[in-house]
TISESE-228364 format. One record per atom (N, C-alpha, C): atom name; residue in one letter; x, y, z; chain. Coordinates in steps of 0.001 Angstrom, whole numbers, m for minus. Layout:
# TISESE-228364
{pt 'CA', 'A', {X, Y, Z}, 'A'} ...
This chain:
# TISESE-228364
{pt 'N', 'M', {17591, m2618, m10179}, 'A'} {pt 'CA', 'M', {17253, m2045, m8148}, 'A'} {pt 'C', 'M', {16946, m504, m9004}, 'A'} {pt 'N', 'K', {16580, m137, m9948}, 'A'} {pt 'CA', 'K', {16738, 1147, m9544}, 'A'} {pt 'C', 'K', {15003, 1222, m9295}, 'A'} {pt 'N', 'W', {14170, 427, m10227}, 'A'} {pt 'CA', 'W', {12464, 677, m9485}, 'A'} {pt 'C', 'W', {12654, 39, m8411}, 'A'} {pt 'N', 'L', {13712, m87, m7821}, 'A'} {pt 'CA', 'L', {13225, m837, m6183}, 'A'} {pt 'C', 'L', {13360, 1323, m5609}, 'A'} {pt 'N', 'S', {14939, 1684, m5735}, 'A'} {pt 'CA', 'S', {14696, 3103, m4999}, 'A'} {pt 'C', 'S', {13945, 3857, m5187}, 'A'} {pt 'N', 'E', {13216, 3926, m6523}, 'A'} {pt 'CA', 'E', {12677, 4792, m6563}, 'A'} {pt 'C', 'E', {11353, 4352, m5494}, 'A'} {pt 'N', 'V', {10380, 3216, m5127}, 'A'} {pt 'CA', 'V', {9489, 3008, m5120}, 'A'} {pt 'C', 'V', {9872, 3241, m3520}, 'A'} {pt 'N', 'Y', {11089, 2991, m3359}, 'A'} {pt 'CA', 'Y', {11153, 3453, m1862}, 'A'} {pt 'C', 'Y', {11686, 5611, m2055}, 'A'} {pt 'N', 'G', {12054, 5660, m2790}, 'A'} {pt 'CA', 'G', {11705, 7246, m2122}, 'A'} {pt 'C', 'G', {10331, 7399, m2833}, 'A'} {pt 'N', 'L', {9449, 6774, m3070}, 'A'} {pt 'CA', 'L', {8450, 7973, m3335}, 'A'} {pt 'C', 'L', {8005, 7736, m1254}, 'A'} {pt 'N', 'F', {7629, 6522, m997}, 'A'} {pt 'CA', 'F', {7622, 6378, 266}, 'A'} {pt 'C', 'F', {7495, 7097, 1310}, 'A'} {pt 'N', 'V', {9492, 7410, 1806}, 'A'} {pt 'CA', 'V', {9925, 8661, 1951}, 'A'} {pt 'C', 'V', {9665, 9636, 2238}, 'A'} {pt 'N', 'D', {9065, 10029, 941}, 'A'} {pt 'CA', 'D', {9060, 11609, 125}, 'A'} {pt 'C', 'D', {7588, 11634, m138}, 'A'} {pt 'N', 'D', {6448, 10852, 1119}, 'A'} {pt 'CA', 'D', {5123, 10918, 536}, 'A'} {pt 'C', 'D', {4152, 10671, 1461}, 'A'} {pt 'N', 'P', {4586, 11346, 3028}, 'A'} {pt 'CA', 'P', {3453, 10949, 3951}, 'A'} {pt 'C', 'P', {2262, 10808, 3572}, 'A'} {pt 'N', 'K', {2281, 11508, 2299}, 'A'} {pt 'CA', 'K', {366, 11077, 2162}, 'A'} {pt 'C', 'K', {111, 8383, 1719}, 'A'} {pt 'N', 'L', {1454, 9036, 1168}, 'A'} {pt 'CA', 'L', {1976, 7125, 1272}, 'A'} {pt 'C', 'L', {1683, 6359, 1844}, 'A'} {pt 'N', 'V', {2245, 6935, 2719}, 'A'} {pt 'CA', 'V', {2799, 6136, 3667}, 'A'} {pt 'C', 'V', {1207, 5924, 4475}, 'A'} {pt 'N', 'L', {608, 6752, 4370}, 'A'} {pt 'CA', 'L', {m460, 7001, 5649}, 'A'} {pt 'C', 'L', {m1762, 6257, 4719}, 'A'} {pt 'N', 'M', {m1448, 6563, 3249}, 'A'} {pt 'CA', 'M', {m2296, 5554, 3092}, 'A'} {pt 'C', 'M', {m2139, 3891, 3292}, 'A'} {pt 'N', 'A', {m10, 2796, 2875}, 'A'} {pt 'CA', 'A', {m310, 2163, 3703}, 'A'} {pt 'C', 'A', {m740, 1531, 4798}, 'A'} {pt 'N', 'L', {m454, 1793, 5193}, 'A'} {pt 'CA', 'L', {m906, 1620, 7064}, 'A'} {pt 'C', 'L', {m2181, 1530, 6897}, 'A'} {pt 'N', 'V', {m3359, 2552, 6246}, 'A'} {pt 'CA', 'V', {m4428, 2698, 6404}, 'A'} {pt 'C', 'V', {m4828, 845, 5691}, 'A'} {pt 'N', 'S', {m4028, 807, 4317}, 'A'} {pt 'CA', 'S', {m4162, m450, 3693}, 'A'} {pt 'C', 'S', {m4028, m1742, 4752}, 'A'} {pt 'N', 'L', {m2836, m1700, 5539}, 'A'} {pt 'CA', 'L', {m2400, m2785, 6638}, 'A'} {pt 'C', 'L', {m3206, m2805, 7830}, 'A'} {pt 'N', 'A', {m3993, m2487, 7771}, 'A'} {pt 'CA', 'A', {m5213, m1896, 8605}, 'A'} {pt 'C', 'A', {m5622, m2763, 8586}, 'A'} {pt 'N', 'V', {m6536, m2418, 7511}, 'A'} {pt 'CA', 'V', {m8066, m3154, 6768}, 'A'} {pt 'C', 'V', {m7488, m4251, 6539}, 'A'} {pt 'N', 'A', {m6399, m5229, 6060}, 'A'} {pt 'CA', 'A', {m5508, m6280, 5362}, 'A'} {pt 'C', 'A', {m5706, m7032, 6978}, 'A'} {pt 'N', 'L', {m5235, m6657, 8115}, 'A'} {pt 'CA', 'L', {m5073, m7454, 9169}, 'A'} {pt 'C', 'L', {m6519, m7547, 9938}, 'A'} {pt 'N', 'G', {m7500, m6966, 9829}, 'A'} {pt 'CA', 'G', {m8698, m6834, 10133}, 'A'} {pt 'C', 'G', {m9506, m8208, 10030}, 'A'} {pt 'N', 'L', {m9296, m8088, 8372}, 'A'} {pt 'CA', 'L', {m9740, m9028, 8060}, 'A'} {pt 'C', 'L', {m8469, m10334, 7600}, 'A'} {pt 'N', 'G', {m7759, m10356, 7845}, 'A'} {pt 'CA', 'G', {m7045, m11353, 8406}, 'A'} {pt 'C', 'G', {m7034, m12340, 9937}, 'A'} {pt 'N', 'A', {m7922, m10887, 10502}, 'A'} {pt 'CA', 'A', {m8487, m12057, 11946}, 'A'} {pt 'C', 'A', {m9888, m13223, 12189}, 'A'} {pt 'N', 'I', {m10662, m11953, 10783}, 'A'} {pt 'CA', 'I', {m11647, m13013, 10799}, 'A'} {pt 'C', 'I', {m11384, m14289, 10624}, 'A'} {pt 'N', 'G', {m10776, m13865, 9692}, 'A'} {pt 'CA', 'G', {m10886, m15889, 8809}, 'A'} {pt 'C', 'G', {m10203, m15469, 7369}, 'A'} {pt 'N', 'L', {m10698, m14355, 6762}, 'A'} {pt 'CA', 'L', {m10511, m13883, 5575}, 'A'} {pt 'C', 'L', {m9397, m13815, 4790}, 'A'} {pt 'N', 'H', {m8375, m14412, 4334}, 'A'} {pt 'CA', 'H', {m7095, m13863, 4674}, 'A'} {pt 'C', 'H', {m7216, m13936, 3476}, 'A'} {pt 'N', 'A', {m6555, m15320, 2463}, 'A'} {pt 'CA', 'A', {m7383, m14607, 1215}, 'A'} {pt 'C', 'A', {m8326, m13018, 448}, 'A'} {pt 'N', 'I', {m8669, m12350, 628}, 'A'} {pt 'CA', 'I', {m9864, m11306, 792}, 'A'} {pt 'C', 'I', {m8534, m10090, 1020}, 'A'} {pt 'N', 'A', {m7627, m10810, 2546}, 'A'} {pt 'CA', 'A', {m6825, m9694, 2515}, 'A'} {pt 'C', 'A', {m5443, m9290, 2509}, 'A'} {pt 'N', 'G', {m5565, m10943, 1578}, 'A'} {pt 'CA', 'G', {m4358, m10301, 594}, 'A'} {pt 'C', 'G', {m4226, m9880, m700}, 'A'} {pt 'N', 'V', {m5745, m10022, m1214}, 'A'} {pt 'CA', 'V', {m6268, m9170, m2166}, 'A'} {pt 'C', 'V', {m6773, m7656, m1629}, 'A'} {pt 'N', 'V', {m6750, m7690, m1034}, 'A'} {pt 'CA', 'V', {m7406, m6448, m670}, 'A'} {pt 'C', 'V', {m5845, m4800, m49}, 'A'} {pt 'N', 'L', {m5078, m6021, 325}, 'A'} {pt 'CA', 'L', {m4002, m5526, 155}, 'A'} {pt 'C', 'L', {m3277, m5078, m655}, 'A'} {pt 'N', 'F', {m3474, m5752, m1540}, 'A'} {pt 'CA', 'F', {m2721, m5758, m2484}, 'A'} {pt 'C', 'F', {m2932, m4753, m4046}, 'A'} {pt 'N', 'L', {m4233, m4352, m3438}, 'A'} {pt 'CA', 'L', {m4800, m3103, m4774}, 'A'} {pt 'C', 'L', {m4985, m2674, m3906}, 'A'} {pt 'N', 'L', {m4819, m1938, m2892}, 'A'} {pt 'CA', 'L', {m4831, m525, m2048}, 'A'} {pt 'C', 'L', {m3304, 559, m2667}, 'A'} {pt 'N', 'I', {m2943, m1315, m1611}, 'A'} {pt 'CA', 'I', {m1020, m648, m2192}, 'A'} {pt 'C', 'I', {m871, m142, m3817}, 'A'} {pt 'N', 'A', {m1305, m1076, m4360}, 'A'} {pt 'CA', 'A', {m792, m1190, m5939}, 'A'} {pt 'C', 'A', {m1081, 282, m6241}, 'A'} {pt 'N', 'G', {m2665, 414, m5988}, 'A'} {pt 'CA', 'G', {m3657, 1847, m6233}, 'A'} {pt 'C', 'G', {m2895, 2963, m5308}, 'A'} {pt 'N', 'S', {m2921, 3001, m4683}, 'A'} {pt 'CA', 'S', {m1259, 4429, m3407}, 'A'} {pt 'C', 'S', {m699, 4402, m4498}, 'A'} {pt 'N', 'I', {204, 2868, m5201}, 'A'} {pt 'CA', 'I', {1445, 3947, m4918}, 'A'} {pt 'C', 'I', {948, 4339, m6337}, 'A'} {pt 'N', 'M', {202, 3844, m7258}, 'A'} {pt 'CA', 'M', {m104, 4224, m9045}, 'A'} {pt 'C', 'M', {m954, 5994, m8797}, 'A'} {pt 'N', 'V', {m2146, 6991, m7474}, 'A'} {pt 'CA', 'V', {m1971, 7683, m7616}, 'A'} {pt 'C', 'V', {m998, 8162, m7574}, 'A'} {pt 'N', 'S', {m226, 8040, m6466}, 'A'} {pt 'CA', 'S', {1180, 8930, m6161}, 'A'} {pt 'C', 'S', {2117, 9044, m6818}, 'A'} {pt 'N', 'V', {2259, 7593, m8047}, 'A'} {pt 'CA', 'V', {3395, 8117, m9478}, 'A'} {pt 'C', 'V', {2115, 9009, m10007}, 'A'} {pt 'N', 'E', {1296, 9193, m10469}, 'A'} {pt 'CA', 'E', {659, 10288, m11168}, 'A'} {pt 'C', 'E', {1089, 11687, m10241}, 'A'} {pt 'N', 'R', {498, 11665, m9460}, 'A'} {pt 'CA', 'R', {672, 13007, m8808}, 'A'} {pt 'C', 'R', {1089, 13815, m8586}, 'A'} {pt 'N', 'H', {2854, 12866, m9164}, 'A'} {pt 'CA', 'H', {4667, 13338, m9283}, 'A'} {pt 'C', 'H', {4965, 13746, m10324}, 'A'} 
């Protein structure tokens, strides 16, 4: 469970990552609202994973 605490620490210590996560959620919510649920899930996964990857490489 060490990896989980490290990922949580990224969100707590990196306000830019939190902002990117909120934008990702907003985009996925918009896509889900118009009926593109599968695409919303893929977009959410890609944006969050990409945000975490960028944050990890930056630190």
